[in-house]
SEKE-99576 format. One record per residue (C-alpha): residue number from 1; x, y, z. Coordinates in pm, 1 decimal, always signed. Layout:
+-----+----------+----------+----------+
!   k !     east !    north !       up !
+-----+----------+----------+----------+
! NUM !        X !        Y !        Z !
...
+-----+----------+----------+----------+
END
This chain:
+-----+----------+----------+----------+
!   k !     east !    north !       up !
+-----+----------+----------+----------+
!   1 !  -2605.0 !  -5397.0 !  +5210.4 !
!   2 !  -2764.9 !  -5305.5 !  +5543.5 !
!   3 !  -3123.0 !  -5421.7 !  +5556.1 !
!   4 !  -3352.3 !  -5402.4 !  +5863.9 !
!   5 !  -3732.0 !  -5445.6 !  +5892.3 !
!   6 !  -4017.6 !  -5558.6 !  +6099.6 !
!   7 !  -4269.2 !  -5752.0 !  +5890.1 !
!   8 !  -4633.8 !  -5811.6 !  +5920.5 !
!   9 !  -4768.4 !  -6125.4 !  +5763.5 !
!  10 !  -5133.4 !  -6177.1 !  +5685.2 !
!  11 !  -5312.8 !  -6480.5 !  +5544.7 !
!  12 !  -5669.3 !  -6480.5 !  +5430.8 !
!  13 !  -5801.1 !  -6828.6 !  +5331.0 !
!  14 !  -6045.7 !  -6656.1 !  +5099.7 !
!  15 !  -5772.4 !  -6468.0 !  +4916.3 !
!  16 !  -5689.4 !  -6729.5 !  +4647.6 !
!  17 !  -5372.7 !  -6868.8 !  +4818.7 !
!  18 !  -5188.5 !  -6539.6 !  +4878.9 !
!  19 !  -4964.5 !  -6440.7 !  +5164.6 !
!  20 !  -4967.4 !  -6062.6 !  +5223.2 !
!  21 !  -4658.8 !  -5904.7 !  +5372.4 !
!  22 !  -4631.1 !  -5539.3 !  +5471.7 !
!  23 !  -4397.0 !  -5304.9 !  +5656.9 !
!  24 !  -4384.8 !  -4934.1 !  +5726.0 !
!  25 !  -4022.7 !  -4957.1 !  +5824.7 !
!  26 !  -3833.2 !  -5157.9 !  +5555.9 !
!  27 !  -3496.8 !  -4995.9 !  +5588.8 !
!  28 !  -3229.7 !  -5026.6 !  +5316.8 !
!  29 !  -2903.5 !  -4848.9 !  +5387.2 !
!  30 !  -3069.4 !  -4623.7 !  +5645.1 !
!  31 !  -3348.5 !  -4521.8 !  +5398.1 !
!  32 !  -3694.4 !  -4618.4 !  +5525.9 !
!  33 !  -3918.9 !  -4766.1 !  +5259.8 !
!  34 !  -4281.2 !  -4883.8 !  +5269.2 !
!  35 !  -4316.2 !  -5251.2 !  +5168.4 !
!  36 !  -4629.5 !  -5403.0 !  +5021.9 !
!  37 !  -4597.8 !  -5759.0 !  +4881.8 !
!  38 !  -4809.7 !  -6058.3 !  +4778.3 !
!  39 !  -4663.1 !  -6406.8 !  +4747.8 !
!  40 !  -4859.7 !  -6698.1 !  +4612.9 !
!  41 !  -4866.3 !  -7029.5 !  +4820.6 !
!  42 !  -5022.1 !  -7370.1 !  +4771.4 !
!  43 !  -4956.4 !  -7396.2 !  +4401.6 !
!  44 !  -4969.9 !  -7024.2 !  +4325.8 !
!  45 !  -4607.9 !  -6927.0 !  +4246.2 !
!  46 !  -4676.3 !  -6563.5 !  +4136.0 !
!  47 !  -4545.5 !  -6258.5 !  +4335.0 !
!  48 !  -4548.7 !  -5883.7 !  +4348.3 !
!  49 !  -4339.4 !  -5659.1 !  +4564.9 !
!  50 !  -4383.3 !  -5293.6 !  +4589.4 !
!  51 !  -4132.9 !  -5058.7 !  +4764.2 !
!  52 !  -4194.9 !  -4685.2 !  +4799.1 !
!  53 !  -4016.6 !  -4388.4 !  +4941.9 !
!  54 !  -4180.2 !  -4041.8 !  +4978.2 !
!  55 !  -3858.1 !  -3835.3 !  +4962.5 !
!  56 !  -3514.1 !  -3987.7 !  +4880.3 !
!  57 !  -3192.9 !  -3824.5 !  +4740.6 !
!  58 !  -3061.1 !  -3950.5 !  +4412.3 !
!  59 !  -2726.7 !  -4060.5 !  +4552.3 !
!  60 !  -2904.4 !  -4254.4 !  +4830.7 !
!  61 !  -3113.8 !  -4432.6 !  +4575.0 !
!  62 !  -2811.0 !  -4515.6 !  +4358.6 !
!  63 !  -2616.9 !  -4652.1 !  +4655.6 !
!  64 !  -2863.1 !  -4948.3 !  +4702.9 !
!  65 !  -2850.2 !  -5079.5 !  +4340.1 !
!  66 !  -2586.7 !  -5317.1 !  +4198.2 !
!  67 !  -2238.5 !  -5169.9 !  +4135.4 !
!  68 !  -2262.8 !  -5196.7 !  +3749.0 !
!  69 !  -2574.2 !  -4990.6 !  +3752.7 !
!  70 !  -2444.1 !  -4749.6 !  +4025.8 !
!  71 !  -2135.9 !  -4663.8 !  +3823.9 !
!  72 !  -2364.2 !  -4533.6 !  +3537.6 !
!  73 !  -2608.5 !  -4351.5 !  +3775.2 !
!  74 !  -2321.3 !  -4172.8 !  +3945.1 !
!  75 !  -2291.4 !  -3957.4 !  +3630.8 !
!  76 !  -2622.1 !  -3810.0 !  +3717.9 !
!  77 !  -2773.0 !  -3629.0 !  +4017.3 !
!  78 !  -3077.2 !  -3441.4 !  +4139.2 !
!  79 !  -3035.7 !  -3158.8 !  +4393.2 !
!  80 !  -3354.4 !  -3219.3 !  +4588.3 !
!  81 !  -3518.7 !  -3547.0 !  +4703.6 !
!  82 !  -3794.8 !  -3700.0 !  +4511.9 !
!  83 !  -4063.0 !  -3967.4 !  +4546.1 !
!  84 !  -3990.0 !  -4313.2 !  +4406.8 !
!  85 !  -4179.9 !  -4641.7 !  +4368.5 !
!  86 !  -4035.1 !  -4970.2 !  +4263.0 !
!  87 !  -4247.9 !  -5273.2 !  +4164.7 !
!  88 !  -4103.0 !  -5620.0 !  +4116.6 !
!  89 !  -4326.4 !  -5895.1 !  +3988.3 !
!  90 !  -4296.1 !  -6233.9 !  +3827.0 !
!  91 !  -4349.4 !  -6609.9 !  +3872.1 !
!  92 !  -4107.6 !  -6812.7 !  +4083.2 !
!  93 !  -4167.5 !  -7116.6 !  +3870.0 !
!  94 !  -4081.0 !  -6942.8 !  +3537.3 !
!  95 !  -3715.4 !  -6836.0 !  +3489.6 !
!  96 !  -3620.0 !  -6496.5 !  +3351.2 !
!  97 !  -3967.0 !  -6346.0 !  +3381.5 !
!  98 !  -3919.0 !  -6103.7 !  +3665.9 !
!  99 !  -4033.2 !  -5758.1 !  +3571.5 !
! 100 !  -3880.3 !  -5439.7 !  +3734.4 !
! 101 !  -4062.8 !  -5111.0 !  +3703.4 !
! 102 !  -3946.8 !  -4787.5 !  +3874.1 !
! 103 !  -4147.3 !  -4464.1 !  +3874.0 !
! 104 !  -4022.9 !  -4131.5 !  +4005.4 !
! 105 !  -4203.2 !  -3805.2 !  +3966.6 !
! 106 !  -3968.6 !  -3500.2 !  +3977.0 !
! 107 !  -4085.2 !  -3147.6 !  +4025.2 !
! 108 !  -3897.0 !  -2818.7 !  +4009.8 !
! 109 !  -3562.3 !  -2977.0 !  +4062.3 !
! 110 !  -3202.5 !  -2937.8 !  +3937.4 !
! 111 !  -3072.5 !  -3219.2 !  +3723.6 !
! 112 !  -2710.7 !  -3282.1 !  +3650.3 !
! 113 !  -2632.1 !  -3512.2 !  +3357.0 !
! 114 !  -2266.7 !  -3580.9 !  +3278.2 !
! 115 !  -2154.2 !  -3237.0 !  +3416.7 !
! 116 !  -2433.2 !  -3049.7 !  +3236.4 !
! 117 !  -2680.8 !  -2864.8 !  +3462.5 !
! 118 !  -3049.7 !  -2843.6 !  +3384.5 !
! 119 !  -3253.1 !  -2613.7 !  +3615.8 !
! 120 !  -3635.4 !  -2582.7 !  +3696.5 !
! 121 !  -3678.9 !  -2944.4 !  +3580.8 !
! 122 !  -4002.7 !  -3140.3 !  +3606.2 !
! 123 !  -4056.4 !  -3487.5 !  +3456.5 !
! 124 !  -4165.3 !  -3836.3 !  +3546.4 !
! 125 !  -3872.1 !  -4068.4 !  +3535.6 !
! 126 !  -3939.1 !  -4434.2 !  +3461.3 !
! 127 !  -3735.1 !  -4754.2 !  +3420.4 !
! 128 !  -3849.9 !  -5096.0 !  +3299.8 !
! 129 !  -3666.8 !  -5407.6 !  +3199.4 !
! 130 !  -3956.7 !  -5522.0 !  +2974.5 !
! 131 !  -4030.5 !  -5231.8 !  +2746.0 !
! 132 !  -4161.6 !  -5441.0 !  +2453.3 !
! 133 !  -4432.3 !  -5682.3 !  +2569.5 !
! 134 !  -4313.7 !  -5960.5 !  +2339.4 !
! 135 !  -3953.2 !  -5910.8 !  +2437.0 !
! 136 !  -3728.6 !  -6061.0 !  +2705.3 !
! 137 !  -3682.5 !  -5934.0 !  +3061.9 !
! 138 !  -3330.2 !  -5815.5 !  +3033.5 !
! 139 !  -3098.0 !  -5518.2 !  +2952.4 !
! 140 !  -3161.8 !  -5558.1 !  +2577.6 !
! 141 !  -3530.2 !  -5477.3 !  +2641.5 !
! 142 !  -3476.8 !  -5221.8 !  +2912.2 !
! 143 !  -3564.1 !  -4855.7 !  +2885.8 !
! 144 !  -3519.0 !  -4539.1 !  +3078.0 !
! 145 !  -3787.2 !  -4280.5 !  +2999.0 !
! 146 !  -3814.8 !  -3916.0 !  +3103.4 !
! 147 !  -4173.3 !  -3835.6 !  +3028.4 !
! 148 !  -4290.0 !  -3474.5 !  +2977.3 !
! 149 !  -3947.8 !  -3336.0 !  +3060.9 !
! 150 !  -3932.9 !  -2958.2 !  +3085.0 !
! 151 !  -3659.3 !  -2741.7 !  +3223.3 !
! 152 !  -3395.4 !  -2480.3 !  +3142.4 !
! 153 !  -3038.6 !  -2517.7 !  +3007.5 !
! 154 !  -2829.4 !  -2197.7 !  +3057.6 !
! 155 !  -3169.1 !  -2019.2 !  +3116.8 !
! 156 !  -3308.1 !  -2145.5 !  +2787.0 !
! 157 !  -3643.2 !  -2317.3 !  +2849.2 !
! 158 !  -3730.8 !  -2639.9 !  +2665.0 !
! 159 !  -3979.9 !  -2920.0 !  +2669.6 !
! 160 !  -3940.2 !  -3276.5 !  +2535.0 !
! 161 !  -4155.6 !  -3561.6 !  +2431.7 !
! 162 !  -4087.7 !  -3933.9 !  +2440.0 !
! 163 !  -3724.3 !  -3881.9 !  +2573.7 !
! 164 !  -3592.6 !  -4232.3 !  +2612.6 !
! 165 !  -3280.1 !  -4442.1 !  +2628.7 !
! 166 !  -3354.2 !  -4806.3 !  +2501.8 !
! 167 !  -3137.9 !  -5111.2 !  +2523.2 !
! 168 !  -2889.7 !  -5073.3 !  +2812.9 !
! 169 !  -2645.6 !  -5313.3 !  +2648.5 !
! 170 !  -2620.7 !  -5100.8 !  +2330.4 !
! 171 !  -2803.9 !  -4782.3 !  +2424.1 !
! 172 !  -2992.4 !  -4568.3 !  +2173.9 !
! 173 !  -3125.2 !  -4225.0 !  +2286.0 !
! 174 !  -3430.4 !  -4081.1 !  +2106.4 !
! 175 !  -3696.6 !  -3815.3 !  +2144.1 !
! 176 !  -3794.5 !  -3458.9 !  +2051.3 !
! 177 !  -3718.4 !  -3111.1 !  +2180.8 !
! 178 !  -3908.2 !  -2786.0 !  +2146.2 !
! 179 !  -3812.4 !  -2433.1 !  +2261.8 !
! 180 !  -3907.0 !  -2075.0 !  +2210.6 !
! 181 !  -3683.3 !  -1809.3 !  +2364.0 !
! 182 !  -3522.5 !  -1460.2 !  +2350.2 !
! 183 !  -3214.7 !  -1504.3 !  +2131.7 !
! 184 !  -2997.2 !  -1314.8 !  +2373.9 !
! 185 !  -3000.5 !  -1611.7 !  +2600.7 !
! 186 !  -2763.5 !  -1783.8 !  +2357.1 !
! 187 !  -2493.4 !  -1552.6 !  +2485.6 !
! 188 !  -2440.2 !  -1787.0 !  +2771.1 !
! 189 !  -2312.8 !  -2051.8 !  +2532.6 !
! 190 !  -2071.5 !  -1820.7 !  +2335.5 !
! 191 !  -1938.6 !  -1643.5 !  +2645.6 !
! 192 !  -1909.7 !  -1314.0 !  +2454.4 !
! 193 !  -1599.6 !  -1438.0 !  +2257.2 !
! 194 !  -1763.4 !  -1535.8 !  +1929.6 !
! 195 !  -2119.6 !  -1408.6 !  +1882.3 !
! 196 !  -2310.6 !  -1167.6 !  +2098.0 !
! 197 !  -2684.6 !  -1138.7 !  +2040.4 !
! 198 !  -2872.0 !   -820.9 !  +2139.5 !
! 199 !  -3223.5 !   -855.9 !  +1992.0 !
! 200 !  -3448.0 !  -1114.9 !  +1835.2 !
! 201 !  -3603.5 !  -1452.2 !  +1916.0 !
! 202 !  -3549.1 !  -1824.4 !  +1824.6 !
! 203 !  -3747.3 !  -2128.3 !  +1831.1 !
! 204 !  -3672.9 !  -2491.7 !  +1739.4 !
! 205 !  -3856.5 !  -2824.6 !  +1707.8 !
! 206 !  -3628.4 !  -3123.9 !  +1649.4 !
! 207 !  -3638.3 !  -3497.4 !  +1664.2 !
! 208 !  -3323.3 !  -3681.4 !  +1730.6 !
! 209 !  -3189.3 !  -4043.0 !  +1757.6 !
! 210 !  -2834.5 !  -4131.4 !  +1858.4 !
! 211 !  -2614.5 !  -4419.5 !  +1987.1 !
! 212 !  -2477.6 !  -4361.8 !  +2339.9 !
! 213 !  -2124.2 !  -4482.1 !  +2399.4 !
! 214 !  -1985.7 !  -4437.3 !  +2745.7 !
! 215 !  -2257.8 !  -4187.0 !  +2825.9 !
! 216 !  -2165.3 !  -3977.3 !  +2515.6 !
! 217 !  -2362.9 !  -3912.5 !  +2209.9 !
! 218 !  -2241.4 !  -4096.9 !  +1898.2 !
! 219 !  -2368.8 !  -4091.9 !  +1534.7 !
! 220 !  -2661.4 !  -3849.6 !  +1602.4 !
! 221 !  -2941.5 !  -3808.2 !  +1349.0 !
! 222 !  -3140.3 !  -3493.5 !  +1388.3 !
! 223 !  -3433.3 !  -3359.2 !  +1190.9 !
! 224 !  -3664.8 !  -3061.7 !  +1235.3 !
! 225 !  -3641.7 !  -2688.8 !  +1213.4 !
! 226 !  -3465.1 !  -2400.3 !  +1390.4 !
! 227 !  -3610.8 !  -2040.5 !  +1322.3 !
! 228 !  -3435.8 !  -1717.1 !  +1402.2 !
! 229 !  -3663.7 !  -1407.0 !  +1389.1 !
! 230 !  -3519.7 !  -1073.8 !  +1295.7 !
! 231 !  -3218.5 !  -1027.5 !  +1519.4 !
! 232 !  -2910.0 !   -807.5 !  +1590.9 !
! 233 !  -2577.9 !   -956.0 !  +1678.9 !
! 234 !  -2204.1 !   -886.3 !  +1681.7 !
! 235 !  -1919.5 !  -1104.3 !  +1544.7 !
! 236 !  -1700.1 !  -1043.1 !  +1840.7 !
! 237 !  -1349.4 !  -1145.5 !  +1696.9 !
! 238 !  -1384.0 !   -869.1 !  +1429.7 !
! 239 !  -1624.3 !   -650.3 !  +1617.7 !
! 240 !  -1868.4 !   -661.9 !  +1325.6 !
! 241 !  -2222.0 !   -549.0 !  +1411.7 !
! 242 !  -2512.0 !   -700.9 !  +1213.3 !
! 243 !  -2852.1 !   -535.8 !  +1240.9 !
! 244 !  -3193.6 !   -613.8 !  +1103.6 !
! 245 !  -3341.7 !   -284.8 !  +1000.6 !
! 246 !  -3656.3 !   -429.2 !   +828.3 !
! 247 !  -3951.3 !   -231.2 !   +931.7 !
! 248 !  -4312.4 !   -296.3 !   +812.6 !
! 249 !  -4485.6 !     +5.3 !   +677.2 !
+-----+----------+----------+----------+
END
């Protein structure tokens, strides 16, 4: 990994044995980050390192992590660059207590997830290796969260809550999804060879939980409701038209 930087070190004897290190040009693989770090000295072994980038592409960000993580991240992508901040903190005298926290607000972007394209996406992406406060600092207690995710899939709008993948050793995905849309938008899924909707509306509100095996959903559990308002559609293979002719008097 190519790493270049000019560092500025500051020591204030009144700052409780802390060495402050900063850089506006902390370059990792040609990407310029801002560095702000505190290291304890003279008996103080705690540290906190903050790296931030105002506008980085997803592939550039994934290129600077370890290969085992990069192989998973390469299944995803964002079209436009985004802001990212990574905070690493811990105690040099206490093993296995280094906390990693990554925060990335994303606005009006295109998100590709395992060959599926989501458009007009906005969310706050977050990673932590210490999700439960009383748990360890490792993959078993790690989580990827997409907070307040909203976007469109095949022009169908949706919003989610508490969308999360927990435990990167044996991943479990969970969350809830809501949507309300013109039912004709479903035609993009059927490609006019099974059902073709011409009128009506649909809405759904579901919660889900599922294992994730090789980035694929396994053993899903889904609960909630799907409501289809009066609609007209055609069963394409037999050219059968179904119409809702109910009219209120």
